[in-house]
DSSP file (Angstrom, degrees, kcal/mol; ACC not computed):
  #  RESIDUE AA STRUCTURE BP1 BP2  ACC     N-H-->O    O-->H-N    N-H-->O    O-->H-N    TCO  KAPPA ALPHA  PHI   PSI    X-CA   Y-CA   Z-CA
    1    1 A M              0   0    0      0, 0.0     0, 0.0     0, 0.0     0, 0.0   0.000 360.0 360.0 360.0 127.7   -4.5   -2.3  -12.9
    2    2 A L        -     0   0    0      2,-0.0     2,-0.7     1,-0.0    22,-0.1  -0.668 360.0-111.6 -89.6 144.8   -4.5   -2.3   -9.1
    3    3 A P        +     0   0    0      0, 0.0    23,-0.2     0, 0.0    24,-0.1  -0.674  46.9 160.5 -75.5 115.6   -4.6    1.0   -7.2
    4    4 A C        +     0   0    0     -2,-0.7     2,-0.1    18,-0.1    18,-0.1  -0.283  11.6 170.5-130.8  46.3   -1.2    1.1   -5.5
    5    5 A N        -     0   0    0     15,-0.1    16,-2.3     1,-0.0     2,-0.4  -0.382  12.7-167.4 -66.2 133.7   -0.9    4.8   -4.6
    6    6 A V  E     -A   20   0A   0     14,-0.2     2,-0.4    -2,-0.1    14,-0.2  -0.987   3.5-164.4-120.7 130.8    2.0    5.7   -2.4
    7    7 A T  E     -A   19   0A   0     12,-2.9    12,-2.4    -2,-0.4     2,-0.4  -0.910   7.1-168.8-117.8 146.0    2.1    9.2   -0.8
    8    8 A I  E     +A   18   0A   0     -2,-0.4     2,-0.3    10,-0.2    10,-0.2  -0.998  18.9 160.1-130.5 127.2    5.1   10.9    0.8
    9    9 A R  E     -A   17   0A   0      8,-2.4     8,-3.3    -2,-0.4     2,-0.5  -0.994  37.8-120.9-147.7 154.5    4.6   14.1    2.8
   10   10 A E  E     -A   16   0A   0     -2,-0.3     6,-0.2     6,-0.2     2,-0.1  -0.838  30.5-142.3 -95.8 127.8    6.4   16.2    5.4
   11   11 A L    >   -     0   0    0      4,-3.3     3,-2.2    -2,-0.5    -1,-0.0  -0.364  29.1-102.6 -82.5 165.8    4.4   16.7    8.7
   12   12 A E  T 3  S+     0   0    0      1,-0.3    -1,-0.1     2,-0.1    -2,-0.0   0.781 122.9  60.8 -58.6 -26.9    4.4   19.9   10.7
   13   13 A T  T 3  S-     0   0    0      2,-0.1    -1,-0.3     1,-0.1     3,-0.1   0.559 120.1-109.9 -76.9  -8.2    6.8   18.2   13.1
   14   14 A G  S <  S+     0   0    0     -3,-2.2    -2,-0.1     1,-0.4     2,-0.1   0.277  77.7 130.9  94.4 -10.9    9.3   17.8   10.3
   15   15 A E        -     0   0    0     -5,-0.1    -4,-3.3     1,-0.1     2,-0.5  -0.385  57.6-124.0 -72.7 155.3    8.9   14.0   10.2
   16   16 A I  E     -A   10   0A   0     -6,-0.2     2,-0.5    -3,-0.1    -6,-0.2  -0.882  20.4-157.3-103.0 130.7    8.3   12.3    6.8
   17   17 A E  E     -A    9   0A   0     -8,-3.3    -8,-2.4    -2,-0.5     2,-0.5  -0.924   7.6-172.5-109.2 129.7    5.1   10.2    6.4
   18   18 A I  E     +A    8   0A   0     -2,-0.5     2,-0.3   -10,-0.2   -10,-0.2  -0.989  12.9 171.5-121.3 126.4    5.0    7.5    3.8
   19   19 A A  E     -A    7   0A   0    -12,-2.4   -12,-2.9    -2,-0.5     2,-0.4  -0.957  15.3-161.8-136.2 152.3    1.6    5.7    3.2
   20   20 A A  E     -A    6   0A   0     -2,-0.3     2,-0.3   -14,-0.2   -14,-0.2  -0.992  24.4-118.1-135.0 142.5    0.2    3.3    0.7
   21   21 A I        -     0   0    0    -16,-2.3     3,-0.1    -2,-0.4    25,-0.1  -0.625  31.6-121.0 -76.3 134.2   -3.3    2.4   -0.2
   22   22 A D     >  -     0   0    0     -2,-0.3     4,-2.4     1,-0.2     3,-0.5  -0.682  18.5-156.5 -75.6 110.7   -4.1   -1.3    0.5
   23   23 A P  H  > S+     0   0    0      0, 0.0     4,-1.9     0, 0.0    -1,-0.2   0.794  90.3  61.6 -62.4 -26.9   -5.1   -2.7   -3.0
   24   24 A S  H  4 S+     0   0    0     15,-0.4     4,-0.1     2,-0.2    16,-0.1   0.918 109.9  39.8 -63.7 -42.8   -7.1   -5.5   -1.3
   25   25 A V  H >4 S+     0   0    0     -3,-0.5     3,-1.3     1,-0.2     4,-0.3   0.911 113.9  53.4 -71.6 -43.6   -9.3   -2.9    0.4
   26   26 A A  H 3< S+     0   0    0     -4,-2.4     3,-0.4     1,-0.3    -2,-0.2   0.833 115.1  41.1 -61.8 -32.2   -9.5   -0.7   -2.6
   27   27 A M  T >< S+     0   0    0     -4,-1.9     3,-1.6    -5,-0.2    -1,-0.3   0.328  82.9 104.2 -97.6   7.2  -10.6   -3.6   -4.8
   28   28 A S  T <  S+     0   0    0     -3,-1.3    -1,-0.2     1,-0.3    -2,-0.1   0.741  71.8  63.9 -64.4 -22.7  -13.0   -5.2   -2.3
   29   29 A A  T 3  S+     0   0    0     -3,-0.4     2,-0.7    -4,-0.3    -1,-0.3   0.734  91.4  75.2 -72.7 -20.4  -16.1   -3.8   -4.2
   30   30 A I  S <  S-     0   0    0     -3,-1.6     2,-1.1     2,-0.1     6,-0.1  -0.834  79.4-144.8 -95.2 119.0  -15.1   -6.0   -7.2
   31   31 A I        +     0   0    0     -2,-0.7     2,-0.3     4,-0.0    -3,-0.1  -0.711  49.0 129.9 -88.2 100.2  -15.9   -9.6   -6.5
   32   32 A N     >  -     0   0    0     -2,-1.1     4,-2.1     1,-0.1     5,-0.2  -0.808  41.9-161.0-155.6 105.3  -13.1  -11.5   -8.3
   33   33 A Q  H  > S+     0   0    0     -2,-0.3     4,-1.6     1,-0.2    -1,-0.1   0.875  94.1  51.7 -57.5 -42.0  -11.2  -14.2   -6.5
   34   34 A E  H  > S+     0   0    0      1,-0.2     4,-1.6     2,-0.2    -1,-0.2   0.902 109.5  49.6 -65.0 -40.6   -8.3  -14.1   -8.9
   35   35 A L  H  > S+     0   0    0      1,-0.2     4,-2.7     2,-0.2    -1,-0.2   0.880 106.4  56.8 -64.6 -38.3   -8.0  -10.3   -8.5
   36   36 A E  H  X S+     0   0    0     -4,-2.1     4,-2.2     1,-0.2    -1,-0.2   0.876 103.7  53.9 -60.9 -38.1   -8.0  -10.7   -4.7
   37   37 A V  H  X S+     0   0    0     -4,-1.6     4,-1.9     2,-0.2    -1,-0.2   0.937 112.4  42.8 -62.4 -46.9   -5.0  -13.0   -4.9
   38   38 A Y  H  X S+     0   0    0     -4,-1.6     4,-2.6     1,-0.2    -2,-0.2   0.892 111.3  54.9 -67.2 -39.2   -3.0  -10.5   -6.9
   39   39 A A  H  X S+     0   0    0     -4,-2.7     4,-2.4     1,-0.2   -15,-0.4   0.894 108.5  49.0 -61.7 -39.3   -4.1   -7.6   -4.7
   40   40 A K  H  X S+     0   0    0     -4,-2.2     4,-2.7     2,-0.2    -1,-0.2   0.911 110.4  50.6 -66.9 -41.2   -2.9   -9.5   -1.6
   41   41 A K  H  X S+     0   0    0     -4,-1.9     4,-2.0     2,-0.2    -2,-0.2   0.922 112.3  46.8 -61.3 -43.7    0.5  -10.2   -3.2
   42   42 A V  H  X S+     0   0    0     -4,-2.6     4,-2.6     2,-0.2    -2,-0.2   0.917 111.8  50.7 -64.5 -43.0    0.9   -6.5   -4.1
   43   43 A N  H  X S+     0   0    0     -4,-2.4     4,-2.7     1,-0.2    -2,-0.2   0.913 108.1  52.6 -62.1 -42.4   -0.1   -5.4   -0.6
   44   44 A D  H  X S+     0   0    0     -4,-2.7     4,-2.1     1,-0.2    -1,-0.2   0.914 111.0  47.3 -58.7 -42.8    2.4   -7.8    0.9
   45   45 A K  H  X S+     0   0    0     -4,-2.0     4,-2.1     2,-0.2    -2,-0.2   0.910 111.5  50.1 -66.6 -42.1    5.1   -6.3   -1.3
   46   46 A L  H  X S+     0   0    0     -4,-2.6     4,-2.7     1,-0.2    -2,-0.2   0.911 110.3  50.5 -61.8 -41.9    4.1   -2.7   -0.5
   47   47 A Q  H  X S+     0   0    0     -4,-2.7     4,-2.6     1,-0.2    -1,-0.2   0.890 108.1  52.9 -64.3 -39.1    4.1   -3.5    3.3
   48   48 A N  H  X S+     0   0    0     -4,-2.1     4,-2.2    -5,-0.2    -1,-0.2   0.908 111.1  47.0 -61.5 -42.0    7.6   -5.0    3.0
   49   49 A V  H  X S+     0   0    0     -4,-2.1     4,-2.2     2,-0.2    -2,-0.2   0.940 112.8  48.3 -65.4 -47.4    8.9   -1.8    1.3
   50   50 A L  H  X S+     0   0    0     -4,-2.7     4,-2.0     1,-0.2    -2,-0.2   0.898 112.4  49.5 -60.7 -40.5    7.2    0.4    3.9
   51   51 A H  H  X S+     0   0    0     -4,-2.6     4,-1.4     1,-0.2    -1,-0.2   0.908 109.7  51.2 -65.0 -41.4    8.7   -1.7    6.7
   52   52 A A  H  X S+     0   0    0     -4,-2.2     4,-1.0     1,-0.2    -2,-0.2   0.881 110.0  50.2 -63.6 -37.9   12.2   -1.5    5.2
   53   53 A I  H  < S+     0   0    0     -4,-2.2     3,-0.5     1,-0.2    -1,-0.2   0.896 107.7  53.1 -67.0 -39.8   11.9    2.2    4.9
   54   54 A K  H  < S+     0   0    0     -4,-2.0    -1,-0.2     1,-0.2    -2,-0.2   0.800 102.4  59.4 -67.0 -29.0   10.8    2.6    8.6
   55   55 A I  H  <        0   0    0     -4,-1.4    -1,-0.2     1,-0.2    -2,-0.2   0.850 360.0 360.0 -68.3 -33.6   13.8    0.6    9.8
   56   56 A K     <        0   0    0     -4,-1.0    -1,-0.2    -3,-0.5    -2,-0.2   0.469 360.0 360.0 -76.4 360.0   16.3    3.0    8.2
């Protein structure tokens, strides 16, 4: 299981902040080439979602 935590919070300014942990970085302590491939794929998908949300 990869760490893919996503947080949503309201800032003091009233803006909403959405953030996600990069699974590639979170799993960097584990040396496993196959896991790195999946972590990058998951990170790419998370970034696409975050980008789509920011556009709206």
